[in-house]
N, C-alpha and C positions, 0 to 999 in steps of 0.2 A: 460321584459327580459333583456333589456339593463341596467336598473338601478340595477339589482341584479348581472349582470355579472361584472360590474365595481368594486364593492367592492371585489369580488373574485379575480379579476386580481390584485388589490392593495395588497390583503393579500398574494397572491402568490409571487408578487414582493418583498414584505417585507420579506417573508420566505427565498427566494433565497438570498436576500441581507444579511440577518442575517447569513446564512450558509457561504457565501463568507467572510464576515468580521470575523466570528468565526475562519475560517481557518487561516486568517492572524494574528489575535490576539493570537491564541494558538501557532502559529509558533514563534511569537515574545516574548510572555510572559508565555507560558505554558498553560496547560488546566485548571489550577486553577485561571486563570486571572479573574478579576471581571466582572460579567455579566453586571454591570452598564456601564462599559467601552465599552462592545459590543454594547449596546444600543446607546451610544454616537457616536460610529464609524458608525453605520448603519443609524444614523439620525432618530431614533425612541425613544419613551419613554420606560422606564424600563418595564412598564406594557405590552407593545407589545412583548417584549422578552418572558415574561412568558405566554402570550397567545399562542405563537407558541411552546414553550418548557416549560413544567411544572416545570422543574428544570434542573440543569446542566447535570445530568445523561441522561435525555431525549435528550439533544443536543448532548452529546457524542455518544449515540446510533445512532442517525441519521447520524452523520458524519461517523461513522463506517460502517453503511449500505450503505452509498453513496460510500465509498471506495470499498466495495465488488462489488457494481454495476459497478464502473469504471473498475474493473478487468474483470468482465463478458463482458464488452464492448470491452476490448482489446483482449480477447481470440480468437475470430474467425479469426482475421487477423494474429495472431501468428500461430495458429494450421493449417491454410490452406496454409501455405507457400509452395513453390514449392519443397523444399527439407527439410529433417529433420534438417540438419545443419542450414538452413535459419531460421527455427522455433526457434532453440536454440539462434541464434543471436538476433532475434526479441524479444524473451522472456526476455533475459537479458537487451537489450536496452530499450524496452518500459516500463517494470516494474521498472527498476532502475531509468529511467527518471521520471516516475510518482512519485516514492518514494522520489527522491532527491528534487522534486518540492513541496513535502508535508511533511516537517520535523515534523509536529505535529502528524503524523500517529502512530509512535511507542507508544507515550503516550496514544493515543486513544485506541490502541490495549490492552495495559496493563490495562487501566481502564475498558474496556469491559470484560476482563477476570476476573476482580475483581467483577464486577456487575453481570455477568451471566456466570459462568464457563462452563455451558453446551452448550452455544451458540457458535457453531464453523462452520460458513458457509465457512470458508477458506478451510476446508477439502474437499469441493466439487471439488477442483481443483487437488487433488492428482492424480487421475486416468489419467487426461488429461496430466499432466506434465510427469508422468511415461511413457505414450504412446509416447510423444514427444522424450523423452530420448531414448526409445527402437528403435524408427524409425531412429534416427540419428546414433545410434550404429550399427544397421543393415546395414546402408549405409557404415559404416566404417569411418565416418567423426568425430564422437565424441568418445573420448577415452573410452574404455570399463569399466573402473573402476569408472566412474562418476555416481552418483545417482541423483534422482529428488531433494533430500534434499540438495545435494551439490550445485545445481543450485539455489535453494531458498536462501541458505546462501550467495551465491555470489551476488544475487540481493540485499539482505539486506546490504551487505558490500558496494556495489556500491551506493545504495540509501542513505547510511549514509553520503555520501559526501555533501548532502544538508545541513548538519549542519554548513558548512562553509559559508552558505548564497548564495544569488544569484550571487555574484561576481565570485564564483567558477564554476557555472554551464556551462560556455562555455568550460571548460577544462576536465570535467569528462569522456569524451569519450576516452581520453588517457588511463585511467585505464581500461575502457571497452575493448579496443583493446588488452591490455596486458592479461586480463583475457581470452578473446576468444582464443588467441594464445595458452594459457595454456590448454584449453579444447580440442583442436584439437588432433585427433588420429595420433600418429607418432611412428615409430619403437623405438625411443629412449626416449619415455616418462618415467619419473621416476614413479614407481608404487606408488599409493596412499596407505598410511598405514592404517591398521585396516578395520573394517566393518562400513559402513555408518549408520547414525541414521535413525530410522523409521520416516515416515512423520508425523504421529499423535503426536509422541513425540516432534518432532521439532516444530510443530504448537503450542503445549502447551508452550514450552520453549520460543518461539518467542513472545508470548503474555504476558509472565511473566517476561521478562528480565528487569533488572534494578530495582530500588526501586519503590514500588507502591506509586502513588500519594495519598495524603490524601483527604478525602471527605470534602465538605463544611459543 
């Protein structure tokens, strides 16, 4: 039992190391960075990379699914906040913080939309976000013309600050504070023009934004 458990532990450690190094490599050089360099950074041979991930697309898919899992992990703490407004604050803060620390995510999203256009686990969150918005609006704390998609776009915008690199991360909460002040319900709020985008449409757009990366 001990002899078989040890190789499994080693394999799991290698797998986690490869994922961690892939996140760093793809942040620095994009998702088309050479997988041989991934092997070097992880301290393994190229064959080990391909034993864990049959090809680049398999690695991309696992990173994508890991991101969805991260969001599921964040959800309970956000949705169980004592007030609707606190949920709004936590939603913007925690998701934007996660996205800012993971600049490779938008490229992974685009590649997944290219690989499997019908795979849309992110739409699972639409109802929960809409409920969070409704709760805060019923309290009178969130301006009544804000939609779930508006909040998702703001997360995207705040998270994009990660493109400036780690040196900017201590400062992004300045922009978060400005955004939160703009979301608060006040008698003198300037009306938001037009009708908001549907969540499904936004989901597809967010996964397809920018140029699609080429395959190896």
